Kinemage of the C-alpha trace (Angstrom):
@kinemage 1
@onewidth
@group {chain A} dominant
@subgroup {mainchain}
@vectorlist {calphas} color= white
{ca met a 1} P -55.028 -64.192 -14.520
{ca asp a 2} L -52.177 -66.606 -14.993
{ca gly a 3} L -49.389 -64.254 -13.858
{ca arg a 4} L -48.323 -63.111 -17.327
{ca thr a 5} L -48.004 -59.405 -18.059
{ca his a 6} L -50.085 -58.243 -20.962
{ca leu a 7} L -48.606 -55.783 -23.411
{ca thr a 8} L -50.762 -52.715 -23.521
{ca arg a 9} L -50.391 -49.507 -25.492
{ca arg a 10} L -49.469 -47.634 -22.305
{ca arg a 11} L -46.665 -50.077 -21.429
{ca leu a 12} L -45.373 -50.002 -24.991
{ca leu a 13} L -45.246 -46.184 -25.020
{ca leu a 14} L -43.590 -46.074 -21.588
{ca gly a 15} L -40.962 -48.523 -22.776
{ca ala a 16} L -40.358 -46.524 -25.955
{ca ala a 17} L -40.040 -43.296 -23.948
{ca ala a 18} L -37.573 -44.913 -21.565
{ca ile a 19} L -35.022 -45.681 -24.304
{ca pro a 20} L -33.937 -42.053 -24.939
{ca ala a 21} L -33.920 -41.390 -21.198
{ca leu a 22} L -31.633 -44.376 -20.621
{ca ala a 23} L -29.362 -43.246 -23.456
{ca ala a 24} L -29.111 -39.750 -21.939
{ca ala a 25} L -28.376 -41.218 -18.520
{ca asn a 26} L -25.648 -43.379 -20.046
{ca arg a 27} L -24.096 -40.334 -21.742
{ca ala a 28} L -24.224 -38.348 -18.500
{ca thr a 29} L -22.636 -41.191 -16.547
{ca arg a 30} L -19.793 -41.468 -19.063
{ca ser a 31} L -19.266 -37.712 -18.967
{ca ile a 32} L -19.119 -37.654 -15.173
{ca ala a 33} L -16.742 -40.618 -15.169
{ca gly a 34} L -14.478 -38.755 -17.606
{ca val a 35} L -14.423 -35.664 -15.391
{ca val a 36} L -13.658 -37.738 -12.304
{ca asp a 37} L -10.898 -39.618 -14.132
{ca ser a 38} L -9.217 -36.428 -15.336
{ca thr a 39} L -9.512 -34.866 -11.873
{ca val a 40} L -7.900 -37.885 -10.230
{ca arg a 41} L -5.056 -37.798 -12.757
{ca ala a 42} L -4.553 -34.076 -12.124
{ca ile a 43} L -4.358 -34.336 -8.317
{ca arg a 44} L -2.395 -37.597 -8.100
{ca pro a 45} L 1.294 -36.952 -7.457
{ca pro a 46} L 3.694 -38.164 -10.121
{ca ala a 47} L 5.522 -41.441 -9.653
{ca asp a 48} L 8.817 -41.100 -7.820
{ca gly a 49} L 10.890 -44.159 -8.557
{ca thr a 50} L 10.008 -47.793 -9.056
{ca ser a 51} L 9.807 -50.831 -6.847
{ca ala a 52} L 13.403 -51.543 -7.860
{ca thr a 53} L 14.623 -48.173 -6.564
{ca arg a 54} L 12.472 -47.644 -3.460
{ca cys a 55} L 11.373 -49.706 -0.490
{ca ala a 56} L 7.640 -50.373 -0.681
{ca arg a 57} L 7.318 -50.486 3.104
{ca cys a 58} L 9.091 -47.316 4.237
{ca gly a 59} L 9.868 -45.430 0.995
{ca ala a 60} L 13.643 -45.262 1.513
{ca arg a 61} L 15.925 -45.290 -1.518
{ca asp a 62} L 18.881 -47.109 0.067
{ca his a 63} L 17.284 -50.560 0.223
{ca ala a 64} L 14.550 -52.739 -1.275
{ca met a 65} L 11.457 -54.079 0.487
{ca leu a 66} L 12.869 -57.502 1.317
{ca asp a 67} L 16.118 -56.083 2.676
{ca ser a 68} L 16.715 -56.751 6.366
{ca arg a 69} L 17.863 -53.120 6.839
{ca cys a 70} L 14.307 -51.839 6.410
{ca pro a 71} L 13.106 -50.294 9.672
{ca ala a 72} L 9.531 -51.293 8.821
{ca ala a 73} L 10.423 -54.976 8.387
{ca lys a 74} L 8.928 -57.378 10.879
{ca arg a 75} L 11.389 -58.582 13.457
{ca val a 76} L 11.484 -61.844 15.371
{ca ile a 77} L 11.622 -61.234 19.098
């Protein structure tokens, strides 16, 4: 034997039978991904403002993230 795999009738039939199984698995995976995606969209809270209207560090509406008034901003001691 020189390490090559010989094509036999059994291997050919197993390969042919695997194609519909792989197609069904692909369909099932896409279906599950669709359900997960819609569930995530349903439970995610709606957006409340933009980065221009809210501080990304603390969530306050009276200043932006780079503003020195942010209580979550790093301070030099």
